[in-house]
C-alpha positions in Angstrom: -110.9 -64.4 268.0 -108.4 -61.9 269.3 -106.1 -62.2 266.2 -103.2 -59.8 265.8 -103.1 -57.9 262.6 -99.3 -57.9 261.9 -99.5 -56.0 258.6 -101.8 -55.2 255.7 -101.7 -54.0 252.2 -104.5 -52.4 250.2 -104.6 -54.0 246.7 -106.8 -54.1 243.6 -107.4 -51.8 240.7 -110.1 -50.0 242.7 -108.3 -50.4 246.0 -111.2 -52.6 247.2 -109.3 -55.6 248.7 -107.0 -55.8 251.7 -104.3 -58.4 252.1 -104.0 -59.2 255.8 -101.1 -60.7 257.6 -102.4 -62.3 260.8 -101.1 -64.1 263.9 -103.2 -65.9 266.4 -102.6 -66.2 270.2 -100.5 -69.3 269.7 -98.2 -67.6 267.2 -99.6 -69.2 264.1 -99.3 -66.9 261.1 -101.7 -66.9 258.1 -102.5 -64.6 255.2 -106.0 -63.4 254.7 -108.0 -61.3 252.3 -110.9 -58.9 253.0 -113.0 -57.5 250.2 -113.8 -54.0 251.3 -113.0 -50.4 250.3 -109.4 -49.7 251.5 -110.4 -46.2 252.7 -113.3 -47.6 254.8 -110.9 -50.1 256.3 -108.4 -47.5 257.3 -111.1 -45.3 258.8 -112.3 -48.1 261.0 -108.8 -49.3 262.0 -107.2 -46.2 263.6 -104.4 -47.5 265.9 -106.0 -50.9 266.8 -104.2 -54.1 265.9 -106.4 -56.8 267.5 -109.3 -58.1 265.6 -112.1 -60.8 265.9 -112.8 -62.5 262.5 -115.5 -64.5 260.8 -113.8 -66.3 257.9 -113.6 -69.4 255.8 -110.4 -71.1 254.7 -109.3 -71.2 251.0 -106.4 -72.9 249.2 -104.7 -70.1 247.2 -102.6 -71.4 244.2 -100.1 -69.0 242.7 -97.3 -70.2 240.4 -98.2 -73.8 241.2 -97.6 -73.2 244.9 -100.5 -73.9 247.3 -101.0 -71.8 250.4 -103.7 -71.6 253.0 -105.5 -68.2 253.0 -108.5 -67.1 255.0 -111.2 -65.1 253.4 -112.7 -62.7 255.9 -116.4 -62.1 255.7 -116.9 -60.1 258.9 -114.5 -58.5 261.4 -114.7 -56.5 264.6 -111.9 -54.5 266.1 -111.1 -55.5 269.6 -111.2 -52.6 272.0 -108.1 -52.1 274.1 
């Protein structure tokens, strides 16, 4: 709840995934992924950077390195 979207990157061959760089209110940072059309995400985002998320944790393994990642299933932009 009330997570800060520090940065994001639209990825995937069809630009249908968004890599999220998130920070909670305690300053804990975590990477996340959202499977949604990149253009749709940009249209919803506008200038807002605070977001409420519904997600599940996943251990991402890349080059034999394990890292916690959240997979976002639902999100709602927090109104300013």
